[in-house]
Each structure stands twice: as structure tokens, then as C-alpha cells.
VMD Tcl script that draws the C-alpha trace (Angstrom):
set ca {
  {0.00 0.00 0.00}
  {2.87 2.37 0.79}
  {4.38 1.91 -2.68}
  {1.04 2.72 -4.31}
  {0.49 5.84 -2.20}
  {4.04 7.04 -2.77}
  {3.68 6.44 -6.51}
  {0.46 8.46 -6.60}
  {2.08 11.36 -4.73}
  {5.18 11.16 -6.93}
  {3.02 11.30 -10.05}
  {1.05 14.29 -8.76}
  {4.32 16.23 -8.47}
  {4.68 15.94 -12.26}
  {1.30 17.38 -13.26}
  {1.79 19.78 -16.14}
  {-0.29 21.81 -18.55}
  {-1.13 20.74 -22.05}
  {-3.42 18.36 -23.84}
  {-5.33 16.30 -21.24}
  {-4.63 13.10 -23.17}
  {-0.88 13.72 -23.20}
  {-0.84 14.73 -19.52}
  {-2.78 11.56 -18.66}
  {-0.35 9.35 -20.58}
  {2.62 11.13 -18.99}
  {1.25 10.75 -15.46}
  {0.30 7.13 -16.11}
  {3.81 6.20 -17.23}
  {5.34 8.06 -14.27}
  {3.00 6.17 -11.92}
  {3.83 2.79 -13.49}
  {7.57 3.50 -13.43}
  {7.34 4.58 -9.80}
  {5.49 1.36 -8.93}
  {8.09 -0.69 -10.79}
  {11.07 0.93 -9.07}
  {9.33 0.72 -5.69}
  {8.67 -3.00 -6.13}
  {12.26 -3.58 -7.29}
  {13.53 -1.87 -4.15}
  {11.05 -3.76 -1.94}
  {12.04 -7.14 -3.41}
  {15.82 -6.56 -3.43}
  {16.19 -4.14 -0.48}
  {18.96 -2.61 -2.56}
  {18.77 0.97 -3.77}
  {21.49 0.36 -6.36}
  {19.39 -2.24 -8.19}
  {16.49 0.22 -8.41}
  {18.88 2.97 -9.48}
  {20.38 0.80 -12.23}
  {16.87 -0.11 -13.46}
  {16.02 3.60 -13.59}
  {19.24 4.40 -15.46}
  {18.58 1.62 -17.98}
  {15.04 2.94 -18.47}
  {16.40 6.43 -19.13}
  {18.98 5.03 -21.56}
  {16.25 3.12 -23.37}
  {14.15 6.29 -23.61}
  {17.07 8.24 -25.06}
  {17.80 5.53 -27.61}
  {14.14 5.27 -28.65}
  {13.94 9.05 -28.98}
  {17.01 9.10 -31.22}
  {15.77 6.19 -33.33}
  {12.20 7.39 -33.84}
  {12.37 11.19 -33.74}
  {11.66 13.07 -36.95}
  {14.78 14.75 -38.24}
}
mol new
graphics top color blue
foreach p $ca { graphics top sphere $p radius 0.5 }
foreach p [lrange $ca 0 end-1] q [lrange $ca 1 end] { graphics top cylinder $p $q radius 0.2 }
display resetview
């Protein structure tokens, strides 16, 4: 329950203006990522494992942006 509540609060911190559909998708992915990293930490009790998962997610996002962005 604590991971869910923390993920909700974390997502709320990222509310932004713009198209409601885009904001909803953005907040949904932030919430899911927060849940994922919280569960990883809960299962491993190791902050480094969660940190590495976050870094790999960021790297993946950068690579996907470079591969699929219109140039």
C-alpha cells in the first residue's frame, strides 16, 4: 500500500499543462515507473538495483527518442 500511495504522490508532483490526453499518458507512465522501481527496491532491499533499473530505463528512452524522432 505504501508503494502505491508514494507512486500516486510522486506522479502528482509531475502534473503539467497541455493536452489532457498527453498529460494523462505522462502521469500514467510516471505512476507505473514509480510502482516498478518501488517493487524492485522492496524485493531486493537494494537501492542500487532500483537505481540501475532507472538508469537503464532512461537510456532506453534516449535511444528510442534518437531512433524514432523526426529529423
